[in-house]
N, C-alpha and C positions, 0 to 999 in steps of 0.2 A: 180179416184180411186187410193189410195196409196198402193204401193206394198211393203210389209214388207220383209226385208232381212231374208232369212231362218236362223233359229237358228241351229248351228252346234257345236259339241264339241270343235273344234278349235276356233270358234268365242267366245264361253263362256270362254275358258281359256285365250285367249288374253285380254278379258274384265276384267278377274280376276286379271291378272298381272297389267293392267293399273289402276285398282281400288286400288290395294295395293301400287303402285307407288305414287298415288295421295294422298291417305288418310291413308296409313299404313296398316300393315297386320291385325291389330285388327278390322279394318273396313270391312274386307273381310268376309261377311256372304252370305248365299244363298239368303236371302231376299234383302240385299243391292245390290247384283250382279244382281238379277232379275230386280230390279227397274232401274238400270243403263241401262239394255238391253231393257227396256220397255216391259217386259213380266211378267207373274205370276211366283212365285217361283217354283210352281209344274212343270213348263215347263222345268226347269233345270234338274230335276230328270230323264228325258228321256235320258240325256247325261252323267250325273254324279250322282250316286245313293245317295250321301250324302256329308257332309262337308269334311270327310276324303278323299273321292275319289276326291273331288275338290282340296284339298291341294296336293295330290299325282299328280294330273294332272298339277298343277302349277309347281311343281318340274320338271315334264316331259317337260313342255313348256320352262322352263329356260335352261334345257340341250339341247333342240332343238336349242335355240339361240347359245349355245356354239358350237355344232356340225356343224351348218350351217356356222358359222364364221371360224371354223377350216378347213372346206372343201376348203376354198379359200386361205389357207396358203400353201406356197411352202414347201414341205418336205425336210428335211436334214437327218443327222444321228439321231439316236434314242434320244440323248440328246436334240438336236435342236428341234426335232419334239415334244417331251413331254414338253419342256420348253415353246414353243409357245402355245401349247394346254392349259397348266395350266395358263399361263398369259392371254390367250384369255378368259378362264373361269373367271379369276379374273376381267377382264373388264366388263363381264356380271354382276358379283356380285356387282361391284361398281355402275352399273346403277340401280341395285335393292338392295339397302343396307339392306333391310328386309329379303332377301333371305337366307343368311347363318343361321339365327335363325330358319327359317322354315325348312331348310334341316336338321339341327342338331336335330330338335324336332321330326322328323318322327320316329315312332316306327316300321314301315314296310318299306321295300325297294321297290320302284316302279320298275317294270321290265326294264324301260328305264335306270335306274341307273346301273343295272347289265350289260346291253348292253354297256353302256359307259365304264365301267371298263374292260369289255371283250376286247374292242378295245385297251385299254392301255396295257393289258396283251399281245395282239397280237404284239404290237410294241416292247415290251421287249423281248418276245420269238423270234421274227423275228430278233432281234439284237444279239441273241446268249445266252440270259439268260436262265437258267434252270427254270422250274416252281417253284422249291424251292426258288431260289433267287428272282424270280419275285414276289412270295408271300410275301417275306420279304420286298421287295421294296414297295409294296402296304401298308404294315403296317407302313413303315417309312414315306411314303408320307402323310398318314392320310387324312385330308380333302383337301389338297392342289390341287389334280386334279380337285376339284370342285371350286377352286378359292379363298379359304380363309383358314386361319389357326385357329385351335381351340384355344380359350383363355387359358392361363395358369391358370388364376383365373376366375372361371365361373361367368358370369353375375348374379347379384342378391345375391351374397355372401356378407360377411362382408367387403371384400376388396373394397375400393373405390379409383380408380386411379385419380379421379379429386378432391382429397382432398385439402383443403386450406393449406397454409404454416404452420399455427398453428396446424392443424390436423396432417400434416406430422411430425412436431416436436414432437408431443405427441406420434406418432408411433415409433419414432427413437430409443427410449430406448429398447422397447420390440422387434422390428423388424428392427435392424439397416441395414441389407443388403438389405432387400426388400425395405425399405424406400429410401436408396441410389440409388437403381436401378430405382425406380419410378421417383425420382427427376431428374435423368439423362436421362430418356427415354421418357419423355412427348414429343410427336411429334409436329412439326410445324403444324399449322392449314392447310397449303397448301399440306401436305402429305396425299394422299388419304388413309383412313383407314377403316377397317371393324371391329374395336374393338381397345381398347387402345394399345394393343401390337401386332397388325396386320397391320403394315405399309407396304407400297409398298417396301421400302428398305429391311425390315426384311423378307418379303415374298420371294423376289428374292434372298437374301443371303442364306436363308434356302434351297430354291429350288436348287440353284447352288451347295451348299454343298452336298446335297443328290445325285444329278445327277453325280457329279464328284466322290464321294465315291463309288457309284454303278458301275461306269465305271471301277474303280480300281478292284473291286471284280469280275466283268465280265471277265476282262483280266486274273485274276488269275485262272479262270476256276472253 
């Protein structure tokens, strides 16, 4: 007699992440997920009431990867702690390059995300930041605590960073500065990216700039 592994919410979410890693986020459907788990689609609804709950759960699962990895990091001062945390989050995003698009598309904020940011606020306030300055810090960080930087030019717009030389030349007259920037900033293929202008070097540059600037403001009281 074959004993089937019990279906749990955690097992469903782990399978969902694995499916998105293998086939892309578009392939993540309740029916496809159920087929991969060897169950009927209705079985999933006992653990996740629908597609949106599934996607929120996937975000929760990804943040679980981040927090589990951060727990093994040695703490330092607040800048060192947050820098390690944000770079740890980035390593998770690079393992799941479809994840930034999913997180940016959510119209509701899963409770786990609030808890994650509450921990960041605890680090800032514990270092002497006022809640006012800590609030401004969160605005300045944007999506960086989650391991990626929002694109300057939203995907799907008219701007195409992978334009040919002829297309760049045609753009130059109307958009000389944008064209020059694009031509100079096309990254090496070996530089891990989560978007054309979200390279590892740029992520770390922006992160260090923000952390050092916030430290100056903290010292000023």
